[in-house]
BAZA-454386 format. One record per residue (C-alpha): residue in three letters; x, y, z. Coordinates in steps of 0.001 Angstrom, whole numbers, padded with zeros to 6 digits, always signed. Layout:
# residues N
AlaXYZ;...
# end
This chain:
# residues 311
Met-021062+013163+001363;Arg-021062+012446+005115;Ala-018783+009569+006166;Met-020603+006500+007422;Gln-020705+006150+011209;Pro-018467+003322+012461;Ile-020422+000304+013728;Ile-017951-000035+016639;Ser-016263+003000+018147;Ile-013585+002434+020803;Ala-012245+005545+022559;Gly-009459+005605+025171;Ile-010022+002040+026355;Ser-007532+000869+028955;Lys-007581-002014+031416;Thr-005504-002503+034524;Tyr-006298-005519+036716;Lys-006276-005483+040523;Ser-002956-007307+040418;Gly-001500-004163+038794;Lys-001065-005794+035404;Thr-001933-003421+032559;Ala-003590-005386+029762;Leu-004581-002466+027491;Lys-003265+001080+027125;Ala-005501+003828+025657;Ile-006907+001980+022640;Asp-008692+004079+019997;Leu-010257+002220+017078;Asp-013216+002605+014732;Ile-014518-000454+012880;Arg-016635+000019+009766;Lys-019885-001705+008896;Ser-019497-004835+006730;Glu-015717-005067+006973;Ile-013603-008026+008056;Phe-011138-006690+010612;Ala-008295-008951+011768;Leu-006622-008317+015119;Leu-003153-009857+015210;Gly-000815-010120+018156;Pro+001289-012562+020154;Asn-000134-014427+023170;Gly-000812-012046+026057;Ala-000857-008984+023777;Gly-004395-007978+024872;Lys-006530-009331+021996;Thr-008983-011329+024120;Thr-009189-008566+026779;Leu-010151-006026+024108;Ile-012815-008321+022631;Ser-014163-009091+026125;Ile-014532-005361+026850;Ile-016301-004663+023534;Cys-018687-007554+024230;Gly-019423-006258+027746;Leu-017873-009246+029529;Val-015068-007246+031172;Asn-015329-003659+032430;Pro-012679-001244+031159;Ser-010624+000840+033610;Ser-011265+003871+031391;Gly-012712+004780+028007;Thr-015922+004017+026138;Val-017177+001510+023567;Arg-020208+002060+021368;Ala-021720-000802+019327;Asp-024016+000458+016569;Gly-024493+003666+018581;His-025186+001961+021951;Asp-022807+002417+024891;Ile-021715-001071+025986;Val-021862-000157+029700;Arg-024828+002270+029948;Asp-026986+000498+027358;Tyr-025690-003048+027756;Arg-028706-005023+026531;Ala-029183-003053+023311;Ala-025439-003079+022562;Arg-024989-006773+023344;Ala-027976-007728+021166;Lys-026024-006388+018175;Ile-023060-008688+018912;Gly-022378-012374+018382;Leu-019282-013859+020054;Val-017512-017120+019302;Pro-015032-017421+022204;Gln-011780-019371+022156;Glu-012911-021848+024790;Leu-015533-024469+023969;Thr-018260-023784+026552;Thr-021473-025546+025628;Asp-024328-027170+027547;Ala-023115-030729+027154;Phe-026448-032574+027465;Glu-028501-030157+025369;Thr-029171-031030+021729;Val-027716-028901+018953;Trp-031187-027647+017992;Ser-032276-026735+021520;Thr-029066-024935+022540;Thr-029052-022862+019333;Ser-032757-021995+019700;Phe-032265-021152+023389;Ser-029404-018757+022549;Arg-031723-016890+020178;Gly-034317-016529+022956;Leu-031703-015171+025377;Phe-031475-012038+023230;Gly-035247-011567+023187;Arg-035661-012737+019604;Pro-038869-014591+018697;Pro-038571-018273+017719;Asp-037595-018737+014064;Ala-037173-022384+013073;Ala-036361-021442+009468;His-033402-019279+010569;Ile-032057-021984+012903;Glu-032362-024590+010143;Lys-030554-022330+007648;Leu-027730-021792+010157;Leu-027324-025474+010979;Arg-027308-026400+007296;Ala-024702-023699+006506;Leu-022471-025121+009262;Ser-022948-028782+008220;Leu-024789-029440+011506;Trp-028235-030328+010177;Asp-027784-034094+010487;Lys-026600-033532+014109;Lys-029520-031319+015139;Asp-030929-033898+017580;Ser-027534-035016+018927;Gln-026406-034104+022429;Ile-023398-031804+022310;Val-021439-034128+024614;Thr-021395-036723+021798;Leu-019857-034366+019201;Ser-016240-034034+018085;Gly-014271-030863+018906;Gly-014762-029543+015373;Met-018530-030086+015570;Lys-018665-028381+018987;Arg-016913-025388+017419;Arg-019598-025312+014706;Val-022269-025284+017449;Met-020533-022294+019100;Ile-020736-020409+015811;Ala-024411-021347+015361;Lys-025185-020080+018893;Ala-023343-016800+018210;Leu-025358-016260+015024;Ser-028712-017447+016397;His-030015-013923+017165;Glu-028896-012463+013787;Pro-026240-010071+015169;Gln-024833-007241+013044;Ile-021361-007701+014556;Leu-019604-011063+014885;Phe-016467-011645+016971;Leu-014383-014734+016250;Asp-011689-015176+018909;Glu-009062-017569+017482;Pro-011861-019334+015594;Thr-009812-021973+013809;Ala-007274-022859+016503;Gly-007075-026642+016453;Val-009877-027231+013947;Asp-009757-029327+010816;Val-009227-027990+007317;Glu-012837-028712+006288;Leu-014279-026650+009145;Arg-011837-023841+008417;Arg-012973-023768+004777;Asp-016687-023900+005742;Met-016175-021156+008296;Trp-014535-018778+005838;Gly-017310-019439+003322;Leu-019851-018526+006011;Val-017875-015391+007006;Arg-017855-014179+003397;Asp-021616-014797+003095;Leu-022262-012881+006329;Arg-020137-009954+005165;Ala-022153-009898+001897;Gln-025291-009597+004064;Gly-023854-006552+005863;Val-022459-008226+008988;Thr-019206-006848+010401;Ile-016655-009510+011386;Ile-013771-009026+013812;Leu-011399-011939+014179;Thr-008290-012609+016181;Thr-005994-015223+014775;His-002580-016793+015036;Tyr-002906-018052+011472;Ile-001476-015124+009567;Glu-002454-016640+006236;Glu-006097-016341+007331;Ala-005741-012622+007954;Glu-003896-012287+004658;Glu-006674-014083+002801;Met-009759-012784+004634;Ala-009218-009343+006137;Asp-009978-005926+004685;Arg-008045-004173+007465;Ile-005536-005375+010002;Gly-004697-004148+013485;Val-001565-005307+015280;Ile-001635-005284+019076;Asn+001465-005811+021227;Asn+001932-005323+024992;Gly-001564-003835+025238;Glu-000955-001160+022590;Leu-002408-000949+019109;Ile+000791-000409+017137;Val-000662-000278+013645;Val-004096-000210+011971;Glu-003985-000313+008206;Glu-005773-001504+005086;Lys-004292-004929+004365;Arg-003106-004024+000873;Glu-001605-000738+002072;Leu+000132-002435+005010;Met+001732-004947+002685;Arg+002674-002230+000216;Lys+004254+000036+002835;Leu+006002-002565+004948;Gly+006501-005377+002472;Lys+010096-005814+001453;Lys+011197-007689-001620;Gln+014095-010090-001890;Leu+016247-011028-004840;Thr+017907-014427-004418;Leu+020856-015587-006520;His+021344-019348-006536;Leu+025071-019882-007077;Gln+026729-022574-009173;Asn+029467-023000-006575;Pro+029022-022391-002827;Leu+030808-019492-001128;Arg+032302-019205+002349;Glu+031844-015443+002495;Val+030453-012560+000448;Pro+033145-011386-002054;Ala+034775-008049-001211;Leu+033531-006534-004468;Leu+029925-007107-003305;Ala+030398-006052+000326;Gly+028646-002687-000150;His+025304-004187-001171;Gly+024274-005616+002227;Leu+023940-009166+000921;Ala+023179-012146+003151;Leu+024807-015507+002423;Ser+022746-018631+003155;Ala+024099-021150+005668;Asp+025019-023612+002922;Gly+026783-020888+000889;Gln+024559-021614-002123;Glu+022486-018433-002107;Leu+023079-014699-001938;Val+020010-012738-000789;Tyr+019497-009038-001504;Thr+016649-007237+000333;Tyr+015238-004022-001114;Asp+012229-001704-001004;Gly+009989-002639-003914;Asn+008263+000777-003782;Arg+011400+002751-004632;Ser+012359+003467-008229;Asp+016037+002981-007334;Thr+016106-000634-006161;Gly+019886-000963-006481;Ile+019467-004166-008523;Pro+021194-002981-011732;Ala+024298-001912-009762;Leu+024288-005197-007834;Leu+024059-007326-010981;Ala+026822-005292-012642;Asp+029109-005975-009634;Val+028136-009683-009622;Asn+029143-009806-013288;Arg+032456-008062-012563;Ser+033175-010444-009700;Gly+032881-013411-012057;Leu+030332-015188-009843;Ala+028281-017737-011773;Phe+024648-018335-010767;Asn+022055-020834-011984;Asp+018896-019047-010980;Leu+017633-015635-009929;Arg+014264-015103-008260;Thr+012376-012357-006439;Ala+009837-012704-003638;Gln+007592-010285-001729;Ser+007402-010360+002093;Ser+004367-012145+003461;Leu+002125-010585+006077;Glu+003816-012912+008581;Asp+007220-011327+007886;Ile+005685-007871+008339;Phe+003975-008854+011596;Val+007147-010382+013065;Asp+009117-007239+012144;Leu+006513-004947+013734;Val+006420-006889+016994;Arg+010191-007301+017133;Asn+010747-003583+016584;Gly+008163-002678+019224;Arg+006364-000414+016814;
# end
């Protein structure tokens, strides 16, 4: 069976600004139809530059981007019509009403008026009772909802969310993720950048990590956590220690600052975890402990390790 064509295909994309600053270095990435792809990276890593190039807002120095088969430079209008973008910055026509600005956005992409679609969108985003309000009168969270409505007004097949929940309330965050899941079920592809690692952990099918303009890893979320996720065994001691006992020195244990816990880090994918030998030596040393627990690394731990190690 022939593999499905990617809905976004990025080949050799790089960007160097006139100042000489290189924002992106030879990015290759295919994004599949109907997936949620999370792009993680520290500030200045190149996330927004990459999204801006895919959306046709910034020209690359080299390389090509195709959106649903259309070249973003040569066939800009057709490619851009496939894409909805919710940018980081709140840029809305302040004195327009919610209804008119959302309807106008739909018309910008050459779509015929569709009051039923606009109503469905505004209801899904809890904006229906604000449809006749001027945007200038809305709270920041409501303005963010309007940005999402505008991005979805022309029924795009690809939706970019650039730091969508930075500084928004918990209710909006929950509504937004409900909407994202509904869109994915309808076949829409969602690409999000986020600082909230728990969002990527909860929402994404695949994760890309970008650092210093380079894509350092692209992996299925579950596989990334399986391959890079370390496990920790923590012994909570009855009596605090000042240092790790000599008998346990070979196990690479870390002692907590208060001396109450010994922490052993191991690879949970290996059959030989070293735990039986460790516990035998703990027993021989006569150390008494109240509690023993294990924990898996979070995606945040993995991300920090990747960036720190310059992978």
